[in-house]
C-alpha positions in Angstrom: 238.0 38.5 -110.5 241.3 37.7 -112.3 241.6 34.0 -111.4 241.6 31.4 -114.1 238.5 29.1 -113.9 236.6 31.6 -111.7 233.2 31.4 -113.5 231.1 34.1 -111.6 228.0 36.1 -111.7 228.5 39.4 -109.9 225.2 41.3 -109.5 223.7 44.1 -107.5 220.3 43.1 -106.3 218.4 46.0 -104.6 221.9 47.6 -104.0 223.3 44.4 -102.4 226.4 42.7 -103.9 225.7 39.0 -104.8 228.5 36.8 -106.1 228.0 33.3 -107.5 230.8 30.9 -108.4 231.4 27.3 -109.2 233.7 26.2 -106.4 233.3 27.4 -102.8 236.9 28.3 -102.1 236.5 31.2 -104.7 234.4 32.9 -101.9 237.8 34.2 -100.5 237.9 36.7 -103.3 234.7 38.7 -102.6 235.3 38.1 -98.8 238.5 39.9 -99.1 237.1 42.7 -101.1 234.2 43.3 -98.8 236.4 43.2 -95.7 238.6 45.9 -97.1 235.5 48.3 -97.2 234.6 47.6 -93.6 236.1 49.2 -90.4 236.5 45.7 -88.9 236.6 42.2 -90.2 233.0 40.8 -90.8 231.5 37.5 -89.5 230.4 34.7 -91.7 227.0 32.8 -91.6 227.3 29.9 -94.0 224.6 27.4 -95.0 226.2 24.3 -96.3 225.9 20.5 -96.5 229.4 20.2 -95.3 231.4 21.9 -92.5 234.2 23.2 -94.8 236.5 23.1 -91.8 239.6 21.8 -93.4 243.0 23.4 -92.6 244.2 25.9 -95.2 246.5 24.6 -97.9 246.2 20.9 -96.6 245.3 19.7 -100.1 247.9 21.7 -101.7 250.6 20.4 -99.4 249.6 16.7 -99.8 249.7 17.1 -103.6 253.2 18.7 -103.7 255.2 16.4 -101.3 256.2 12.9 -102.2 255.1 9.7 -100.3 257.7 8.7 -97.7 257.7 7.2 -94.3 257.1 10.6 -92.7 255.1 12.2 -95.5 252.5 13.6 -93.1 255.2 15.6 -91.3 256.7 16.8 -94.6 253.1 17.8 -95.8 252.5 19.7 -92.6 255.7 21.6 -93.0 254.8 22.4 -96.6 251.4 23.6 -95.4 252.8 25.7 -92.7 255.3 27.3 -95.3 252.5 28.0 -97.8 250.3 29.6 -95.0 253.2 31.8 -93.9 253.4 33.3 -97.5 249.7 34.3 -97.4 249.0 38.0 -96.6 245.3 38.5 -96.4 245.5 42.3 -97.2 247.3 41.8 -100.4 245.0 41.2 -103.5 247.7 39.4 -105.4 248.3 37.1 -102.5 244.7 36.3 -102.1 244.4 35.4 -105.9 247.4 33.2 -105.5 245.9 31.6 -102.4 242.6 30.8 -104.3 244.6 28.8 -106.9 246.3 26.7 -104.1 243.2 26.2 -101.9 240.7 23.3 -102.0 237.0 23.5 -101.6 236.8 23.0 -97.9 239.8 25.3 -96.8 238.5 28.9 -97.5 237.0 29.5 -94.0 240.1 28.5 -92.2 242.4 30.7 -94.3 240.1 33.7 -94.1 239.9 33.5 -90.4 243.8 33.1 -90.1 244.3 36.1 -92.3 241.9 38.3 -90.5 239.5 38.5 -93.5 236.8 37.2 -91.2 236.3 37.7 -87.5 234.4 34.6 -86.9 232.4 31.9 -88.8 229.1 30.2 -87.9 228.3 27.2 -90.2 224.8 25.7 -90.4 225.6 22.3 -91.8 223.9 18.8 -92.0 227.3 17.2 -91.0 227.7 16.6 -87.3 231.5 16.6 -87.6 233.4 19.2 -85.5 230.2 20.6 -83.9 230.7 23.0 -81.1 230.1 21.3 -77.8 229.1 23.0 -74.7 231.5 23.5 -71.7 229.2 21.2 -69.8 229.3 18.4 -72.4 233.2 18.8 -72.7 233.4 18.4 -68.9 231.1 15.4 -68.8 232.9 13.7 -71.7 236.3 14.2 -69.9 235.0 12.8 -66.7 233.3 9.8 -68.5 236.6 9.1 -70.3 238.5 8.9 -67.0 236.0 6.4 -65.8 235.8 4.4 -69.0 239.2 4.0 -70.4 239.5 2.5 -73.9 240.0 -1.3 -74.2 242.8 -2.8 -76.2 241.7 -4.2 -79.7 244.3 -5.0 -82.3 241.6 -5.3 -85.0 241.2 -1.4 -85.2 243.6 1.3 -86.2 245.3 2.6 -83.1 244.9 -0.6 -81.2 242.2 0.6 -78.8 238.4 1.1 -78.8 236.0 3.0 -76.7 233.4 1.2 -74.8 229.9 2.7 -74.3 228.5 6.0 -75.2 229.2 9.2 -73.1 226.1 10.6 -71.5 224.5 13.9 -72.9 224.7 17.0 -70.6 221.5 18.8 -69.6 221.0 22.4 -70.1 221.5 25.3 -69.3 224.7 25.3 -71.4 227.7 27.7 -71.7 230.2 27.9 -74.5 233.7 29.0 -75.3 234.6 30.3 -78.8 237.0 27.9 -80.4 240.6 29.1 -80.7 240.2 29.2 -84.7 236.8 31.1 -84.3 235.0 28.6 -86.6 231.7 27.5 -85.0 230.0 24.4 -86.4 226.5 24.5 -85.0 225.2 21.4 -83.3 222.6 19.5 -85.3 222.4 16.4 -83.2 218.6 16.1 -83.7 219.0 16.0 -87.4 220.3 12.5 -87.2 217.8 10.9 -84.8 216.2 8.8 -87.7 215.4 9.0 -91.4 212.3 11.2 -90.9 214.4 13.8 -88.9 217.0 13.9 -91.6 214.3 14.7 -94.2 212.7 17.3 -92.0 216.0 19.0 -91.3 216.8 19.2 -95.0 213.3 20.4 -95.9 213.5 23.1 -93.3 216.7 24.8 -94.3 215.2 28.1 -95.2 212.1 28.0 -92.9 211.8 30.8 -90.4 211.4 28.5 -87.3 214.6 26.5 -88.2 216.7 29.6 -89.0 215.4 31.4 -85.9 216.5 28.5 -83.8 220.0 28.6 -85.3 220.3 32.3 -84.8 219.2 31.9 -81.2 222.0 29.3 -80.6 224.5 31.7 -82.2 223.4 34.4 -79.7 223.7 32.1 -76.7 227.2 31.1 -77.9 228.3 34.7 -78.4 226.8 35.9 -75.1 228.3 33.0 -73.2 231.7 33.5 -74.9 231.6 37.3 -74.2 231.7 38.3 -77.8 229.3 40.6 -79.8 226.3 38.7 -81.2 225.9 38.1 -84.9 224.0 41.2 -85.7 226.2 43.5 -83.7 228.9 43.3 -86.3 228.8 43.1 -90.1 228.3 39.7 -91.6 228.4 37.9 -94.9 225.7 35.4 -95.8 227.3 32.5 -97.6 225.2 29.7 -99.2 226.4 26.5 -100.8 223.7 25.1 -103.2 224.6 21.6 -102.1 222.8 22.4 -98.8 219.5 22.1 -100.7 218.9 18.4 -100.8 215.2 18.5 -101.6 212.9 20.8 -103.7 211.0 21.6 -100.5 214.2 23.1 -99.0 214.4 25.8 -101.6 210.6 26.5 -101.3 209.9 27.3 -97.7 206.4 28.1 -96.4 207.8 31.0 -94.4 211.0 32.7 -95.5 210.7 35.8 -93.3 213.7 35.1 -91.3 215.8 34.1 -94.3 214.8 37.4 -96.2 215.9 39.4 -93.1 219.2 37.7 -93.1 219.7 38.6 -96.8 218.8 42.3 -96.1 221.1 42.6 -93.1 224.1 40.9 -94.8 226.8 43.1 -96.3 226.8 40.7 -99.2 225.8 37.3 -100.3 228.1 34.7 -101.8 226.7 31.5 -103.4 228.7 28.4 -104.4 227.1 26.4 -107.2 229.2 23.2 -106.6 227.2 21.2 -109.2 228.8 17.9 -108.4 227.9 18.0 -104.8 224.4 19.2 -105.6 223.9 16.0 -107.4 225.7 13.8 -104.9 224.0 15.2 -101.7 220.3 15.4 -102.8 217.7 12.8 -101.9 216.8 10.2 -104.4 214.2 11.3 -106.8 214.5 15.0 -106.2 216.1 15.8 -109.6 218.0 18.9 -108.5 220.6 20.6 -110.6 222.7 23.6 -109.6 221.2 25.7 -112.4 217.7 25.1 -111.1 218.6 25.9 -107.5 220.5 29.0 -108.6 217.4 30.3 -110.4 215.3 29.6 -107.4 217.7 31.1 -104.9 218.0 34.3 -107.1 214.3 34.6 -107.1 214.4 34.6 -103.2 217.1 37.3 -103.2 215.2 39.4 -105.5 212.0 39.0 -103.6 213.9 39.9 -100.4 215.8 42.9 -101.8 213.5 44.3 -104.5 210.2 43.6 -102.8 
C-alpha cells in the first residue's frame, strides 16, 4: 500500500487475506480493496478496546483551523469540505484520506463512502452503545418527568437528577442512521470482577456467540440481513486484549469460525494503546499479541 508510514504485513493464510498495520485507520486501504472485489459492500465485525466512532476528518479539521470564538463552527465546515472531496471508489482519494484520518475515524468514513454496508463493534467502552427502542422510549418518558435542575457549577448550567430505569426484554432495535452499531456491554462494568471476566473472555466461544446472537436480533428487528447473510470483514485491534488470558481462550471454536467465514482479516497493532489498556502486571506487547493472534489464524485456516 503506497502510503507513507503504512508498516504492514500482507499475508495469505490458508487462502485468506490478512493485513496487519500500526495504526487502525490504515484499515481503510484493505477494506477499500476488498469491497471492490465484492458484488455489494461488506459488513464489518470489529473487536476493539474502543468504539472508534469519531466523525471522519474531525481531527484533521481541528488541526487545520485556527482558534477563534467560533472555531468549532469553522472546524465543522472544514471537516464537511474535506469529506465532500472523498470519493470511496477512487484509490488515490482513499490513500489521501488515510493521510488525513485519525485512529478513530476510519469506520465512519468507510460507511459514508459505501466501502462498508454496516459495522458492528464489540468494544469494552460503553460509550455510544446501541439502545433498544424500548430503552429509548423509557428514557424519553423519564426525562419528561424528571427535568434537569439548574446547577451553575457544571458546564451547561444544568444537571440530571436520578438514574433512568432499565427497560425489560423483549427488545426491538432500529439500525442507526450511520449504520455503526456499538454493542451494549452494560454487564461488563458491574464491578471489577466483571470487567476482568469480560476482558478475559474476548475470544471465548460463549462470549462471542452471545455477541453474534445480539447482532442477529438487531438485524432481524431492523429488517436487514443478518451478519452471515452478507460478506463481512473481521477486524481486530490488539488493544482489545488486556490480559494474557484473553488471547488464550479455552474454547476458540466460534472465533475460528468467524475467521473462516470472513472475506479477510485486518489487524491493528496500536502498540501504544496495547500498553495503555492492559491490566497491571500482564506485561503485554503488540509483538507478543501479534504472534499469538497469527497462531490462532493459522490454526483456524490451515488446521
